[in-house]
MIRO-846410 format. One record per residue (C-alpha): residue number from 1; x, y, z. Coordinates in steps of 0.02 Angstrom, whole numbers. Layout:
<recs>
REC     n       c1       c2       c3
REC   NUM        X        Y        Z
...
</recs>
This chain:
<recs>
REC     n       c1       c2       c3
REC     1      404    -2171     9209
REC     2      439    -2139     9394
REC     3      330    -2026     9500
REC     4      401    -1948     9657
REC     5      299    -1909     9812
REC     6      262    -1725     9833
REC     7      307    -1730    10018
REC     8      479    -1769    10088
REC     9      536    -1949    10083
REC    10      537    -2046    10246
REC    11      697    -2098    10329
REC    12      755    -2263    10251
REC    13      780    -2344    10421
REC    14      602    -2295    10470
REC    15      535    -2376    10312
REC    16      632    -2536    10349
REC    17      571    -2536    10528
REC    18      389    -2505    10485
REC    19      371    -2590    10315
REC    20      254    -2526    10181
REC    21      105    -2514    10298
REC    22       92    -2542    10483
REC    23      -48    -2520    10608
REC    24        8    -2537    10789
REC    25     -118    -2562    10928
REC    26     -250    -2466    10831
REC    27     -421    -2428    10903
REC    28     -562    -2342    10812
REC    29     -714    -2296    10914
REC    30     -866    -2210    10838
REC    31     -978    -2111    10955
REC    32    -1157    -2056    10930
REC    33    -1223    -1972    11087
REC    34    -1197    -2092    11231
REC    35    -1178    -2242    11116
REC    36    -1008    -2310    11065
REC    37     -962    -2429    10924
REC    38     -788    -2504    10934
REC    39     -736    -2546    10756
REC    40     -554    -2588    10792
REC    41     -489    -2655    10958
REC    42     -299    -2647    10963
REC    43     -269    -2705    10785
REC    44      -89    -2746    10738
REC    45      -46    -2771    10554
REC    46      115    -2755    10456
REC    47      125    -2768    10266
REC    48      293    -2778    10180
REC    49      339    -2683    10021
REC    50      274    -2770     9863
REC    51      171    -2893     9964
REC    52       -6    -2942     9912
REC    53     -108    -2971    10070
REC    54     -288    -3035    10071
REC    55     -391    -2982    10222
REC    56     -536    -3093    10273
REC    57     -666    -3072    10409
REC    58     -852    -3066    10444
REC    59     -956    -2912    10405
REC    60     -932    -2779    10539
REC    61     -763    -2846    10593
REC    62     -671    -2684    10551
REC    63     -595    -2726    10381
REC    64     -658    -2571    10290
REC    65     -616    -2461    10439
REC    66     -438    -2526    10428
REC    67     -429    -2479    10243
REC    68     -496    -2304    10277
REC    69     -362    -2277    10409
REC    70     -226    -2341    10292
REC    71     -286    -2223    10156
REC    72     -284    -2073    10274
REC    73     -472    -2050    10254
REC    74     -498    -2072    10441
REC    75     -392    -2062    10597
REC    76     -377    -2190    10737
REC    77     -446    -2157    10911
REC    78     -283    -2230    10978
REC    79     -130    -2316    10909
REC    80      -22    -2273    10758
REC    81      -37    -2295    10570
REC    82      118    -2278    10462
REC    83      143    -2294    10275
REC    84      320    -2314    10208
REC    85      391    -2253    10373
REC    86      284    -2097    10384
REC    87      159    -2074    10524
REC    88       -8    -2022    10451
REC    89      -51    -1936    10615
REC    90       99    -1821    10590
REC    91       36    -1763    10421
REC    92      -68    -1606    10404
REC    93     -215    -1592    10286
REC    94     -104    -1543    10138
REC    95       18    -1687    10163
REC    96     -125    -1810    10181
REC    97     -202    -1748    10020
REC    98      -35    -1768     9932
REC    99      -14    -1943    10005
REC   100     -184    -1995     9938
REC   101     -148    -1917     9768
REC   102       25    -1990     9742
REC   103       61    -2140     9852
REC   104     -105    -2228     9883
REC   105     -246    -2286     9771
REC   106     -413    -2361     9822
REC   107     -512    -2485     9718
REC   108     -690    -2505     9781
REC   109     -816    -2641     9741
REC   110     -890    -2527     9607
REC   111     -909    -2343     9557
REC   112     -722    -2313     9540
REC   113     -730    -2221     9374
REC   114     -806    -2070     9291
REC   115     -934    -2163     9188
REC   116     -949    -2028     9053
REC   117     -762    -2034     9016
REC   118     -674    -2169     8916
REC   119     -561    -2297     8997
REC   120     -411    -2203     8927
REC   121     -473    -2036     8995
REC   122     -497    -2112     9168
REC   123     -319    -2177     9168
REC   124     -254    -2010     9105
REC   125     -351    -1918     9240
REC   126     -270    -2026     9374
REC   127      -99    -1977     9308
REC   128     -149    -1794     9316
REC   129     -216    -1809     9493
REC   130      -49    -1884     9542
REC   131       35    -1724     9486
REC   132      122    -1793     9331
REC   133      121    -1723     9156
REC   134       23    -1814     9023
REC   135      127    -1961     8965
REC   136       51    -2050     8816
REC   137      172    -2197     8827
REC   138      136    -2225     9011
REC   139      -52    -2218     8981
REC   140      -43    -2343     8838
REC   141       73    -2456     8938
REC   142      -51    -2462     9082
REC   143     -199    -2497     8966
REC   144     -103    -2635     8876
REC   145      -41    -2712     9038
REC   146     -218    -2744     9098
REC   147     -293    -2801     8934
REC   148     -387    -2640     8897
REC   149     -315    -2587     8729
REC   150     -468    -2644     8631
REC   151     -590    -2546     8741
REC   152     -482    -2396     8784
REC   153     -599    -2274     8696
REC   154     -760    -2347     8764
REC   155     -852    -2246     8896
REC   156     -823    -2324     9067
REC   157    -1010    -2339     9097
REC   158    -1022    -2457     8948
REC   159     -881    -2572     9003
REC   160     -914    -2740     9085
REC   161     -890    -2753     9272
REC   162     -723    -2840     9250
REC   163     -662    -2709     9126
REC   164     -712    -2571     9245
REC   165     -613    -2649     9388
REC   166     -461    -2675     9278
REC   167     -474    -2493     9221
REC   168     -473    -2438     9403
REC   169     -318    -2545     9431
REC   170     -236    -2472     9275
REC   171     -272    -2299     9345
REC   172     -177    -2346     9502
REC   173      -35    -2421     9401
REC   174       -9    -2272     9285
REC   175       42    -2160     9429
REC   176      143    -2297     9514
REC   177       40    -2296     9673
REC   178      151    -2375     9804
REC   179        3    -2436     9908
REC   180     -157    -2502     9828
REC   181     -305    -2537     9942
REC   182     -445    -2640     9867
REC   183     -613    -2666     9953
REC   184     -705    -2819     9884
REC   185     -648    -2783     9705
REC   186     -719    -2947     9636
REC   187     -881    -2958     9737
REC   188     -992    -2925     9585
REC   189     -893    -3025     9458
REC   190     -906    -3200     9387
REC   191     -763    -3325     9404
REC   192     -682    -3279     9239
REC   193     -675    -3093     9277
REC   194     -624    -3129     9457
REC   195     -471    -3219     9391
REC   196     -432    -3075     9272
REC   197     -438    -2952     9418
REC   198     -327    -3067     9523
REC   199     -203    -3072     9378
REC   200     -210    -2882     9373
REC   201     -171    -2870     9559
REC   202      -22    -2985     9533
REC   203       36    -2873     9390
REC   204       20    -2719     9502
REC   205      137    -2803     9626
REC   206      259    -2881     9503
REC   207      270    -2755     9361
REC   208      224    -2590     9443
REC   209      299    -2618     9616
REC   210      140    -2588     9716
REC   211      102    -2655     9888
REC   212      -76    -2723     9881
REC   213     -199    -2749    10024
REC   214     -364    -2823     9969
REC   215     -516    -2850    10080
REC   216     -611    -2997    10009
REC   217     -723    -3147    10038
REC   218     -654    -3232     9882
REC   219     -564    -3397     9906
REC   220     -481    -3372     9736
REC   221     -408    -3204     9789
REC   222     -349    -3279     9954
REC   223     -266    -3425     9865
REC   224     -176    -3303     9750
REC   225     -113    -3189     9889
REC   226       58    -3193     9970
REC   227      -24    -3198    10141
REC   228     -198    -3205    10215
REC   229     -247    -3106    10370
REC   230     -410    -3132    10464
REC   231     -488    -2990    10562
REC   232     -618    -3038    10693
REC   233     -699    -2916    10815
REC   234     -581    -2775    10771
REC   235     -416    -2866    10788
REC   236     -309    -2989    10691
REC   237     -363    -3165    10736
</recs>
């Protein structure tokens, strides 16, 4: 099953020039009255297509801000953010909504799912949000790929933490999200489930063609990534 973006495809040369994701000289400044908080200070980061990048850094260094900008949930104060050759700043509200629905998926530390729906229903809903028709084979393929066949009909709220995270990853996989942004996806898991989630991230990259950026403090995730990036004081160290 192949899903196409609802907005026009970027120029191929632009995608080659910019990679899957690129932030160039990005600043993000938050203001509250006279006070300013500088979350990002000229951050430069390029991620290649189908690369799994682990992002490290101390709390408050700007890692989550970077993910929000990449997802189109926030806009930089200065600099440029591009995904697959398209400038997010050039997108209007409708194009940004379509980008988030079709091309990008976010996996948070927790609370990724509708807890009253089954694992299968959560995966099916993701496919629907992406604008695709219900595809039973694609749904079952995604559940099987991430070891969820035996619990597919269990309500998400009754799944273990590891099963919930793998369901969120399956939901990204079923609609072939080209960019998956994960924010501390294994922070609440034991070593066994951490490894299962790492395996799932590898499968996203290898079998579903996703580019994966994961913010983490996990040494295991870092060791399993293609590349490790450290962000300190709002810029790449």
